[in-house]
N, C-alpha and C positions, 0 to 999 in steps of 0.2 A: 912537740916531740919532732925530732929531726926525721926526715924521710929516709928511713932505712929500708932495705929490701927484705922484709920478713919472708920466711918460707913456710908453706903449708905442707904437711905430710898427710896425704889422703890414703887411708888404709884400703885394702881390697873391699869391693862391694859396699862402698860408703859414698855418701854425698856430703859435701861441706858447703855451708853457707857462711860467707864472711862479710863483714861490714866495717867500713872505716867511718870514724866519727870526728867531727871538728871539735875544737876547744870548747865551743858553746854547747856541744852535745847533739848537734844536728848531723843527720846522716849525709855523708859525702858520697859514698859509693857502696853498692851492695851487689854481691854476685854469688852464684851457686855453681859448684863444679862437682861432677860425679866421676867416680872411678869404678868401672865395671869389670876391671881386669882381676887377675889373681895376685898381682904384685902391688906393693905400695908405690905411690907416685909422690915425688917431692917437687913442688913447684914454687918458684920465686914469685912473689906478688908485688905490685908496685902501685902506689897512689901518687899521682903527679903533683898534688898540692899538700900542704902541711896538714897533718891530722894529729889528734890527741890520743886516740886509742883504736885498737883493732879487736874485734870480737869474732870468733869462729865457732860454729856449732856443727857437730857431727850428727848425721842422720843415716841409719842403716838403709840400704836399698831394699825395697820389698821384694820378696821371692814369690813368683806366681807360677 
């Protein structure tokens, strides 16, 4: 896959974990970002080397 600049939309009070995978299925890069604001955040993300796929998982932030 060409290195495009995908964008992640992080809803309010949510954590996102995203992972880039190589063509062989190996993890290239893994990162977590949290949005503790009341507004959604749109972030461009970049992987400096070629990747096959990108997976992102949303996790609600716990309220204490």
